[in-house]
C-alpha positions in Angstrom: 0.3 17.6 -19.7 2.7 20.5 -18.9 2.9 21.5 -15.2 1.3 24.9 -15.9 -1.7 23.1 -17.5 -2.4 20.6 -14.7 -3.7 23.2 -12.2 -5.7 26.2 -13.6 -8.2 28.8 -12.4 -11.4 28.4 -14.3 -14.3 30.8 -15.1 -17.7 30.5 -16.7 -16.1 31.6 -20.0 -13.4 28.9 -20.0 -15.5 26.1 -18.4 -16.3 24.4 -21.7 -12.6 24.3 -22.8 -11.0 23.7 -19.4 -13.4 21.1 -18.2 -15.8 19.6 -20.7 -13.5 19.5 -23.7 -10.4 18.7 -21.7 -12.2 15.8 -19.9 -12.6 14.0 -23.2 -8.9 13.0 -23.1 -7.9 13.7 -19.4 -9.9 13.2 -16.2 -10.6 16.7 -14.7 -11.3 17.6 -11.1 -13.3 20.8 -10.5 -12.8 22.4 -7.2 -15.7 24.7 -6.4 -14.6 27.0 -3.6 -15.3 30.4 -2.1 -13.0 33.0 -0.4 -15.1 32.9 2.8 -15.0 29.1 3.0 -12.6 27.8 5.8 -12.6 24.1 4.7 -11.8 25.2 1.2 -8.5 26.6 2.4 -7.6 23.1 3.8 -8.9 21.1 0.8 -7.4 23.1 -2.1 -3.7 22.6 -1.2 -4.3 18.9 -0.8 -6.0 18.7 -4.2 -3.1 20.5 -5.7 -0.6 18.1 -4.1 -2.4 15.0 -5.3 -2.8 16.5 -8.8 0.9 17.2 -9.0 1.6 13.6 -7.8 -0.5 12.3 -10.7 2.1 13.7 -13.0 -0.2 15.1 -15.7 -2.7 12.2 -15.7 -5.4 14.4 -14.2 -6.2 18.2 -14.4 -7.5 20.4 -11.6 -9.7 23.4 -12.4 -10.4 25.8 -9.5 -13.6 27.8 -9.7 -14.6 30.6 -7.3 -18.4 30.2 -7.0 -19.0 33.9 -6.0 -17.1 35.2 -9.1 -18.9 32.8 -11.4 -22.6 32.8 -10.3 -23.9 32.4 -13.8 -22.0 29.1 -14.2 -23.3 27.9 -10.8 -26.8 28.5 -12.0 -26.2 26.7 -15.3 -24.7 23.7 -13.5 -27.8 23.5 -11.2 -30.0 23.3 -14.3 -28.1 20.2 -15.6 -28.3 18.4 -12.2 -25.1 19.6 -10.4 -26.4 21.9 -7.6 -23.7 23.4 -5.6 -25.5 23.5 -2.2 -22.3 23.8 -0.2 -18.5 24.3 -0.7 -16.1 22.9 -1.0 -17.5 20.6 -3.7 -15.3 18.6 -6.0 -16.7 17.2 -9.2 -14.8 14.7 -11.3 -15.4 15.0 -15.1 -14.6 12.3 -17.6 -15.7 12.2 -21.3 -17.7 15.4 -20.8 -19.8 14.1 -18.0 -19.8 14.2 -14.2 -18.3 10.8 -13.1 -18.3 11.4 -9.3 -18.2 14.1 -6.7 -17.6 14.7 -3.0 -18.3 17.6 -0.6 -16.3 18.8 2.4 -12.6 18.8 3.2 -11.4 15.2 2.9 -8.0 14.1 4.2 -5.3 13.6 1.6 -5.5 9.8 1.8 -9.2 9.9 0.8 -8.5 12.4 -2.0 -5.9 9.9 -3.4 -8.4 7.1 -3.3 -11.0 9.3 -5.1 -8.4 10.2 -7.8 -7.3 6.5 -8.1 -10.9 5.5 -8.7 -11.3 8.3 -11.3 -8.1 7.2 -13.1 -9.3 3.5 -13.0 -12.5 4.6 -14.7 -10.4 6.3 -17.4 -8.2 3.2 -17.8 -5.2 4.6 -16.0 -3.3 4.6 -12.7 -1.3 7.0 -10.6 2.4 7.1 -11.4 3.1 5.6 -8.0 1.3 2.4 -9.0 3.6 2.2 -12.1 6.7 2.8 -10.0 5.6 0.2 -7.4 5.0 -2.4 -10.1 8.4 -1.7 -11.6 10.1 -2.0 -8.2 8.4 -5.3 -7.5 9.6 -6.7 -10.9 13.1 -5.6 -10.0 12.8 -7.3 -6.6 11.6 -10.6 -8.1 14.4 -10.5 -10.5 16.8 -10.0 -7.6 18.0 -6.6 -8.9 17.9 -5.4 -5.3 19.9 -2.1 -5.8 17.5 -1.1 -8.6 14.4 -2.1 -6.5 15.7 -0.1 -3.5 16.1 3.0 -5.6 12.6 2.7 -7.0 11.1 2.1 -3.6 13.0 5.1 -2.2 11.9 7.3 -5.1 8.3 6.3 -4.5 8.6 7.2 -0.8 9.9 10.7 -1.7 6.5 11.4 -3.4 4.3 9.2 -1.1 5.9 8.9 2.4 2.8 7.0 3.7 2.9 4.2 1.1 3.0 1.0 3.1 4.0 -1.2 0.1 7.0 1.0 -0.6 8.2 0.9 3.0 7.7 -2.9 3.2 9.6 -3.3 -0.1 12.5 -1.1 1.0 12.8 -3.1 4.2 12.9 -6.4 2.3 15.4 -5.0 -0.1 17.7 -4.0 2.7 17.4 -7.5 4.2 18.2 -9.1 0.8 21.3 -6.9 0.7 22.3 -8.0 4.2 21.7 -4.6 5.6 19.5 -5.6 8.6 20.6 -2.6 10.7 19.4 -0.3 8.0 16.2 -2.3 7.7 15.5 -1.9 11.4 16.2 1.9 11.1 13.7 2.1 8.2 11.1 0.2 10.3 11.5 2.9 13.0 11.0 5.7 10.5 7.6 4.5 9.2 4.8 7.1 9.8 2.6 6.1 12.7 -0.5 6.1 10.5 0.6 3.0 8.7 2.6 1.1 11.2 -0.1 -1.6 11.6 -0.7 -2.0 7.9 -0.5 -5.7 6.7 2.4 -4.9 4.3 4.4 -3.4 7.2 3.5 -6.2 9.6 4.8 -8.7 7.0 8.1 -6.9 6.6 8.4 -6.6 10.4 7.8 -10.4 10.8 10.3 -11.1 8.0 13.0 -9.1 9.8 12.3 -10.8 13.2 12.2 -14.3 11.6 15.5 -13.6 9.8 17.2 -12.8 13.2 15.7 -15.9 14.8 16.7 -18.0 11.8 20.3 -16.8 11.7 20.7 -17.9 15.3 19.0 -21.2 14.7 20.8 -22.0 11.5 24.1 -22.6 13.3 22.4 -25.3 15.4 20.5 -27.1 12.6 22.4 -30.3 13.1 21.8 -30.3 16.8 18.0 -29.9 16.4 18.0 -32.8 13.9 19.9 -35.0 16.4 17.6 -34.1 19.2 14.5 -35.0 17.1 16.1 -38.3 16.0 16.5 -39.2 19.7 13.1 -37.9 20.7 10.4 -37.1 18.0 8.3 -35.4 20.7 10.9 -32.7 21.5 8.7 -29.8 20.4 11.2 -27.1 21.3 13.8 -28.7 19.0 11.2 -28.9 16.2 10.1 -25.3 16.8 13.7 -24.1 16.5 14.3 -26.3 13.5 11.4 -24.5 11.7 13.3 -21.2 12.2 16.4 -22.7 10.8 14.6 -24.2 7.8 12.9 -20.9 7.0 16.2 -19.1 7.2 17.5 -21.5 4.6 14.5 -20.8 2.3 12.9 -24.2 3.0 9.5 -22.8 3.6 7.4 -25.9 3.1 9.5 -27.8 5.5 9.4 -25.0 8.1 5.6 -25.0 7.9 5.5 -28.8 8.2 7.6 -28.7 11.4 5.2 -26.3 13.0 2.1 -28.1 11.7 3.5 -31.3 13.3 3.6 -29.6 16.7 0.1 -28.2 16.3 -1.2 -31.7 15.4 0.5 -33.3 18.4 -0.1 -30.6 21.0 -1.7 -27.4 19.9 -1.5 -25.9 23.4 2.2 -26.4 23.7 4.0 -23.4 25.0 0.9 -21.2 24.9 0.0 -22.0 21.3 3.5 -21.0 20.2 3.7 -23.2 17.1 0.5 -21.7 15.6 1.5 -18.1 16.4 4.9 -18.7 14.8 3.2 -20.2 11.7 1.1 -17.0 11.4 4.3 -14.9 11.5 5.6 -17.0 8.7 2.5 -16.3 6.7 2.9 -12.6 7.3 6.6 -12.7 6.3 6.0 -14.8 3.2 2.9 -12.9 2.0 -0.7 -14.1 2.1 -0.6 -15.1 -1.6 2.7 -17.0 -1.5 2.3 -20.6 -2.5 3.9 -21.8 0.7 1.4 -19.7 2.7 -1.6 -21.0 0.8 -0.6 -24.6 1.1 0.2 -24.4 4.9 -2.9 -22.4 5.6 -5.1 -25.1 4.1 -3.4 -27.7 6.3 -3.7 -25.5 9.3 -7.4 -25.0 8.7 -7.8 -28.8 8.3 -6.1 -29.3 11.7 -8.1 -26.6 13.6 -11.5 -27.3 12.1 -11.6 -31.1 11.7 
């Protein structure tokens, strides 16, 4: 859809064409507003922003209820009473699919639009871009992935998956200083998101692992001399994780938990949870180690 067709002012004369007919191929949001409505002045710009971000996958039609009273009466007769403004109705296939009233924040508008697009068999462009970035990341095309994550953040600066992906890309490129800078730039609203916590844990563990890796042999010798040297085993886990030996790192921490869960204020279990965050909750190593941890704690 051309940019000048994505957002239009509708009237009772154009309603059939702009909304009903258009919704047979493209989801349509109808913003019912009034000049005297304060919340409308907050909502409409947010609706326009989200519509532009959808890149032609939805259409926004703005209708002044005072200038189109006959239309308001007609809509009431078909079960769409406009008892207050702003009211936003979503049309798909010529029918009202959903609606909300009041000035929602932009994040909730995005979720509303994402649900509408899902109903219509589509997704926001950001979802496509994120999927493309993750494919590039998995294929170790880190420069390409970084560009895609950065492009996504230009349009959606509060996207936690994009921030987390960018941080992990910078780490993969050996640019940990830049990764720390990126972590500090994350908007406050999403700093505690699971994706962000995972990237933060990955960065901290990388720093610990780098220090521990240089002493890998020493940790192994200490454990050969004393299998109950929990500190050596704890440090060994950091070195193993840094070397990509996730299952072995988890086993080292699980061994400590089995022998002495309370050691060092539950440090082994807490470190294992950090590993889960860094690896991702659906990583095979996370799933396997979590099952073993549950068996230890709830036996």
